[in-house]
N, C-alpha and C positions, 0 to 999 in steps of 0.2 A: 295217259290215254293215245294214241296216234292210229290215223288211218292206214291203211297199208297201200303201198302201191297197186299190188296185185288185186284190191279192191275194186268193184266198178257200181257205179251209183247210176241208177237209167233213172233218170228225173221223168216223169212225163207231166207236160204243162200243159195239157189245156191243149187249143184253147178253150175257152167256154162254150158250153152248149154242143160238146162232142163228145158224149158218156161217160166223161172223168166221175161222175157220184157214182155211175153202173162199175166202173174198172176200180175204184176203193172200195166197194161194197164188195165185191168177187174176192179183192186182192186180203182184205180183210176177214171176209167169211171163210179163206181156203188158207189163212198163212202157216199153220202148222203142215197142210199138206203141202202145200205149194212149196215150201222149205225142203220137207223129208223130199218129195221127189225130185224136186228139180236145185235145190241150194239156192235159191232165191228166198230175200228176207225183204217183207215188207212188215221195217220196225214198227212198233209201237211207240218208240220215242217221238213225239212231237207232232203227236198225232191230236186231233181233237174230231168230236162225231158233227158231222154235217150239219148247220143248222135248219135244211130247207130237207132236211131227208128224215122218214119219219123209219128206216130201218136204223138199228142200234151198229150194225156192222158198217155202215156210209161212216168210213173214217179217214180223216185226210192229213195234211203233213201241213194243213197251211199255216201252225205257230213258228214252222222253220221260216217260211216268208216272214211273218210279222217279226219276228226275233231279230232279222236283217233287214228290217224297214226302221229308217230314222223319221219318227213323226215329230220330229224338231226337237225331241228331247235329247237327241244324242241315240250312237246303237251302246247297247250297254254290253262290252267284252267281257263282263266275269257270267253273263246269260251265255254265248255263246259259245265260251267254253265250258259251260255248264252241261250242255245239251249234245254241244260235241264229244263230250267225254260219255255220257250215257249213253247214244248211240256207238260208239267205239267200242265199250263193254256189251250192248246187246249182239253187237255183228262176231264180235269175237265170242260171247257166249254161243251164238248159233252157230258157227262156223261156216258161216257165208263168204261167199265172194262176190257176188252179186246183190246189189241192196237195190231198190225198189222205193223210189218217193215218189208220190202223188199229189200235186195240187197246182190249179189252172191261175193259182193266185200270182204266178209265173209270167205266165204266158202273157203278160202288157206288164212285167215289172220295167223298170228305169235300167239301164245298163251297166249303173254303178251295183246294183240290186244283185243282178245276177254275176257279176263281178263278185261279188259278197259272198252268195252260195260257194263259188267256183274256191275258193280262198278257204271257206269255212272246212270244205269236205276233203283239202290238199292234202298228203299229196295224191290221195286216190283217185281214180279216172272218173270223170262226169261224162255220159251222154244223155244228149235229149230226145226223147218222142217229143213232137209238136204234132197234135192232130188238126186238121183243118175240115172245113164244110163249105158248102157250096152257101154266098152272102144271100140268098134268099130267103134258103132254111135256117139261117141261122136269123136272121132277123125275124121270122115266124116261131121261132124256137124260142126266141128273149121274151117277145109279146105275150103266149102263151106263159112262159116261165110267171111273169108278171099277175098274169089273171091267175093262175092257180095258185098266185100266196096271194090274192086279194087285193092284189095294188095296182092301181093304173098304170099304164107302162110308163113309162119317164123317157124325156127324149132321146134318150141315150140310148135306149131297146134299140134304135132301128141305126143304129152305130156299128160297124163292122173294126172289129180290134185291127190295130194295126197291125198285121200279120207280117206282114212284108220287113218293116223295121224291128222286127223282134226275133227275126230268123237270121237278119243280119249283123245284128246282136249277139246271138247263141256263136251263129261260125265267127264271130269276131275273138272270140271268147276262149272257145273250144277247138276253133277248125272244123270245114266243113264234113270229116271224116266224121265227127260225135253228134251230129246230127240229123235225124229222121225224119223226114214229115210224111 
């Protein structure tokens, strides 16, 4: 089963600390209503519970990122094909033409990783929503998150994500009209 050219995937790619967990929770908790009222599917395929949230509805599509990420062992084409098939079947069963995928892990992924997602979803359309936050608010939020998780802040907590590089990557892959910031 393949994706239709009439299907549009909307990837909410973060960035980190821009309410992604809240969006994931609201989309999962209201999945059926959103599908019924608006024809938009927040798929169960390739989701997992956010480890940093106590809310069972905080379901993100992080497994898609990990599926397409080469950890030195090579990308498993059979697993990609299996997830693609499961996702296509879920979309078909729902009768949806718009599908929301939400994982901030793609916020700072490599251009190759982003391209792998594009190829996995082809020939469907892919649009990206990339949310940003003022750098000072971002740094404060990262530090607060570390303390909330009972960890000392890492030196990386004060570093701003390479936002411009990520936006250029998505523009290169999809074109400017498919990217909303």
